[in-house]
Structure formats: C-alpha cells, structure tokens
PAZAPA-4460 file (N, C-alpha, C; in steps of 0.05 Angstrom, whole numbers, plus 32768, in hexadecimal, padded with zeros to 4 digits):
% residues 104
    n_x    n_y    n_z   ca_x   ca_y   ca_z    c_x    c_y    c_z   seq   type   mol
   7F7C   7BAA   83D8   7F7D   7B9B   83C5   7F84   7BAE   83AC     1      X     A
   7F92   7BBD   83A2   7F95   7BD0   8394   7FA4   7BCD   837E     2      X     A
   7F91   7BBF   8363   7FA1   7BB6   834B   7FA8   7BC9   8339     3      X     A
   7FC2   7BC5   8333   7FCF   7BDE   8320   7FC9   7BD0   82FD     4      X     A
   7FB2   7BE2   82F6   7FB1   7BDD   82D7   7FC6   7BE5   82C2     5      X     A
   7FCE   7BD3   82AE   7FDA   7BDB   8293   7FCF   7BF3   828B     6      X     A
   7FB7   7BF1   8288   7FAE   7C09   8273   7FAC   7C2D   8286     7      X     A
   7FAF   7C22   82A3   7FB0   7C40   82AB   7FC9   7C49   82B7     8      X     A
   7FDD   7C4E   82A2   7FF7   7C5A   82A6   7FF3   7C77   8299     9      X     A
   7FFF   7C81   82AF   7FF5   7CA4   82AA   800E   7CA2   8292    10      X     A
   8024   7CA0   8292   8034   7CA8   8279   8035   7C98   8264    11      X     A
   8038   7CAC   824D   802F   7C9E   8232   8051   7CA7   8223    12      X     A
   8059   7C8E   8215   806A   7C94   8206   8068   7CA8   81EC    13      X     A
   807A   7CB0   81EB   8083   7CBF   81DA   8085   7CC2   81B8    14      X     A
   8087   7CA0   81B2   8087   7CA4   81A1   806D   7C95   8192    15      X     A
   8056   7C90   81A4   8045   7C8D   8198   802D   7CA2   81A0    16      X     A
   803A   7CB9   81A7   8031   7CD8   81A4   802C   7CDB   8186    17      X     A
   804F   7CDA   817E   8051   7CE3   8164   8045   7CD6   814F    18      X     A
   803F   7CB3   8155   803A   7CAD   8142   8015   7CAC   8137    19      X     A
   800A   7CB3   8150   7FE8   7CBD   814A   7FF1   7CD7   813D    20      X     A
   7FFC   7CEC   8145   8000   7D01   8133   8005   7D00   811A    21      X     A
   8019   7CEB   8114   8016   7CE8   80F7   8002   7CDD   80E5    22      X     A
   7FF1   7CC8   80FC   7FDB   7CBD   80F4   7FC4   7CDB   80EE    23      X     A
   7FBE   7CE7   8100   7FB0   7D00   80EE   7FB5   7D04   80E1    24      X     A
   7FD2   7D10   80D6   7FD7   7D1D   80C2   7FD7   7D13   80A7    25      X     A
   7FE2   7CF6   80AE   7FDE   7CE4   8097   7FBA   7CE6   8087    26      X     A
   7FAE   7CE7   809D   7F8B   7CE0   8098   7F89   7CF5   808C    27      X     A
   7F97   7D10   8096   7F89   7D28   8090   7F93   7D2B   8072    28      X     A
   7FAC   7D1F   8065   7FBA   7D1F   804B   7FA2   7D13   8037    29      X     A
   7F9A   7D01   804A   7F92   7CDE   8033   7F6D   7CF8   802A    30      X     A
   7F65   7D03   8041   7F4B   7D09   803B   7F4C   7D24   802C    31      X     A
   7F69   7D2F   8024   7F5F   7D4A   8017   7F6C   7D41   7FFB    32      X     A
   7F79   7D2A   7FFD   7F7D   7D1E   7FE3   7F67   7D18   7FD0    33      X     A
   7F52   7CFF   7FE3   7F37   7CF9   7FD7   7F30   7D0F   7FCA    34      X     A
   7F26   7D1F   7FE3   7F13   7D3B   7FDC   7F1A   7D4A   7FB2    35      X     A
   7F2E   7D55   7FBF   7F43   7D58   7FAD   7F3F   7D4B   7F87    36      X     A
   7F42   7D2A   7F8F   7F38   7D20   7F79   7F20   7D1C   7F70    37      X     A
   7F10   7D16   7F81   7EF2   7D1E   7F7A   7EF3   7D38   7F6A    38      X     A
   7EF6   7D50   7F73   7EF8   7D6A   7F69   7EFC   7D6C   7F4C    39      X     A
   7F0C   7D5F   7F4B   7F1F   7D62   7F32   7F0F   7D4C   7F1E    40      X     A
   7F01   7D3A   7F23   7F01   7D21   7F18   7F15   7D0C   7F12    41      X     A
   7F28   7D0D   7F27   7F38   7CFA   7F1C   7F50   7D08   7F0E    42      X     A
   7F4D   7D1C   7F07   7F67   7D28   7EED   7F6D   7D42   7EFE    43      X     A
   7F72   7D40   7F15   7F7B   7D58   7F28   7F99   7D58   7F22    44      X     A
   7FAA   7D66   7F2E   7FBE   7D76   7F30   7FD9   7D5C   7F40    45      X     A
   7FF3   7D64   7F3D   8003   7D4C   7F45   7FFA   7D4C   7F62    46      X     A
   7FF8   7D6A   7F72   7FEF   7D70   7F8A   7FE4   7D52   7F9D    47      X     A
   7FD3   7D49   7F8B   7FB4   7D39   7F8D   7FC6   7D1F   7FA0    48      X     A
   7FD9   7D19   7F86   7FEC   7CFF   7F92   8001   7D01   7F9E    49      X     A
   800F   7D18   7FA2   8021   7D1F   7FAF   8017   7D1E   7FD5    50      X     A
   7FF9   7D25   7FD0   7FEE   7D28   7FF1   7FEA   7D07   7FF3    51      X     A
   7FE9   7CF7   7FE9   7FD8   7CDA   7FE9   7FF8   7CD3   7FF1    52      X     A
   7FFF   7CD0   7FE5   801D   7CC8   7FEB   8034   7CD5   8005    53      X     A
   802B   7CF2   8005   8034   7CF4   8021   8025   7CDF   8037    54      X     A
   8011   7CE3   8039   7FFE   7CDB   8046   8007   7CB7   8051    55      X     A
   800D   7CAA   8031   801D   7C87   8037   8039   7C8A   8042    56      X     A
   8048   7CA1   8045   8060   7CA3   8054   805D   7CB1   806E    57      X     A
   8040   7CB9   807E   803F   7CCA   8091   8034   7CA9   8097    58      X     A
   8021   7C98   8091   801A   7C86   80A3   8030   7C6D   80A3    59      X     A
   8043   7C6F   8097   8059   7C5A   808F   8069   7C62   80B2    60      X     A
   806E   7C79   80AA   808A   7C8A   80BD   8072   7C82   80DD    61      X     A
   8061   7C8A   80E2   804C   7C84   80F5   804E   7C65   80FA    62      X     A
   804B   7C54   80E8   804E   7C37   80F8   8073   7C2F   80FC    63      X     A
   807B   7C40   80F4   8094   7C3C   80FD   809A   7C4A   811F    64      X     A
   808D   7C5B   8126   8097   7C6D   8136   807B   7C55   8150    65      X     A
   806E   7C4C   8141   8058   7C3B   8159   8069   7C23   8163    66      X     A
   807C   7C1E   814E   808E   7C00   814E   809D   7C0F   816C    67      X     A
   80AC   7C22   816B   80BE   7C29   817F   80AD   7C31   8193    68      X     A
   809D   7C37   8196   8088   7C36   81AD   8081   7C25   81B7    69      X     A
   8083   7C06   81AA   807A   7BF6   81B9   809C   7BEA   81C7    70      X     A
   80B2   7BEC   81BA   80C8   7BE6   81C4   80C6   7BFA   81DE    71      X     A
   80BE   7C17   81EA   80C3   7C28   81F1   80C0   7C1E   8216    72      X     A
   80C3   7C28   8222   80BD   7C15   8249   80A5   7C27   8254    73      X     A
   80A6   7C44   8243   8086   7C57   824C   8070   7C45   8248    74      X     A
   8059   7C51   825C   8040   7C41   825A   8034   7C4F   823D    75      X     A
   8013   7C44   8245   800B   7C59   822B   7FF9   7C36   821C    76      X     A
   7FF5   7C20   8221   7FF0   7C0A   8214   7FDE   7C0B   8200    77      X     A
   7FC5   7C1E   81FC   7FB0   7C1E   81F5   7FBA   7C33   81DD    78      X     A
   7FCA   7C4D   81E7   7FD4   7C5D   81CB   7FE1   7C50   81BE    79      X     A
   7FF2   7C39   81CA   8003   7C2F   81B4   7FFC   7C18   819F    80      X     A
   7FE2   7C17   81AC   7FD4   7C03   819E   7FC2   7C11   8188    81      X     A
   7FB7   7C2C   818E   7FAB   7C33   817B   7FBA   7C41   8164    82      X     A
   7FD2   7C4C   816F   7FE5   7C59   8155   7FEA   7C46   8146    83      X     A
   7FF1   7C2A   814D   7FFB   7C14   8137   7FE2   7C18   8122    84      X     A
   7FCE   7C0D   8132   7FB7   7C05   811F   7FB0   7C19   810B    85      X     A
   7FAE   7C2C   811B   7FA0   7C47   8101   7FBF   7C4E   80EE    86      X     A
   7FCD   7C49   80F2   7FED   7C52   80E1   7FE2   7C37   80CD    87      X     A
   7FDB   7C1E   80D5   7FE0   7C08   80BD   7FC7   7C15   80B0    88      X     A
   7FB0   7C14   80BF   7F96   7C14   80B0   7F9B   7C2C   8094    89      X     A
   7FA7   7C43   809C   7FAA   7C59   808B   7FC0   7C4F   8077    90      X     A
   7FDA   7C3D   807B   7FE2   7C38   806A   7FDC   7C23   8053    91      X     A
   7FC3   7C13   8060   7FBF   7C08   804C   7FAA   7C12   803A    92      X     A
   7F9D   7C25   8048   7F8D   7C3A   803C   7F99   7C43   8022    93      X     A
   7FA6   7C4F   8029   7FBD   7C66   801A   7FC8   7C4E   8006    94      X     A
   7FD8   7C3A   8009   7FE3   7C29   7FF7   7FC8   7C1F   7FDE    95      X     A
   7FB4   7C22   7FE9   7F92   7C0D   7FDC   7F98   7C27   7FBF    96      X     A
   7F8F   7C49   7FD0   7F90   7C55   7FB8   7FA0   7C5C   7FA8    97      X     A
   7FBA   7C54   7FB8   7FCC   7C5E   7FA1   7FCE   7C4A   7F90    98      X     A
   7FCE   7C32   7F84   7FC9   7C23   7F77   7FB4   7C2B   7F67    99      X     A
   7F9F   7C28   7F77   7F81   7C2C   7F5E   7F8D   7C45   7F56   100      X     A
   7F8B   7C57   7F60   7F9D   7C75   7F4A   7FAD   7C76   7F3D   101      X     A
   7FBE   7C57   7F41   7FD9   7C5A   7F26   7FCA   7C3B   7F0F   102      X     A
   7FB8   7C32   7F17   7FB3   7C1C   7F06   7FA1   7C30   7EF5   103      X     A
   7F94   7C4C   7EFE   7F7A   7C54   7EF0   7F85   7C73   7ED7   104      X     A
***
C-alpha cells in the first residue's frame, strides 16, 4: 500500500527554478529602490526608478517562466505554485509603487 503523492516528486521544473530566482532578484531590486528612495526623501536619482522598473520587469518575466513551468511535465507542484504566487505579489507591489511614485 504505497501511495505516490504528487508533492513528493524529486524532479523540479527548470522554469520554476528560474522563476524563483527572478522573484528573489526582483525582491532585492524593490527593497533597494525603497531604501534609496527613503534615503533621498523621494527626490533620488533616476537609478531608484530604474531599480523599481527592473523589479517590475523581472516579476513579469518570472510570471511568464512560471506559466511555462505549469505546461512542463516535470514535477515540483509546490515550486510551481510558490514561483507563480510570489512573482504575482511582487508584480502587484511593483505596479502599486510605480503608480504611487508616478502620481507624486
């Protein structure tokens, strides 16, 4: 009576790993942009906006990799879910911060 669970798969989709790495880099860019923006009092150089925009693009690219990971027959259901959810949250946060910074 050995049931095989879908969550105990040993192989992981390469696309979901790339998506998670992009999420980590996007998170780092967004944190750096927020810290620099706070340090300069909202009047920072253009690199602050560029960092935030880079974080937005990386989160969007991460969502595309996550989407292709779901089409992949490789395992790693949890990794696919985590990469999609984290990149979606980072994309939403980046869009909100971008719009708030654009309005001010």
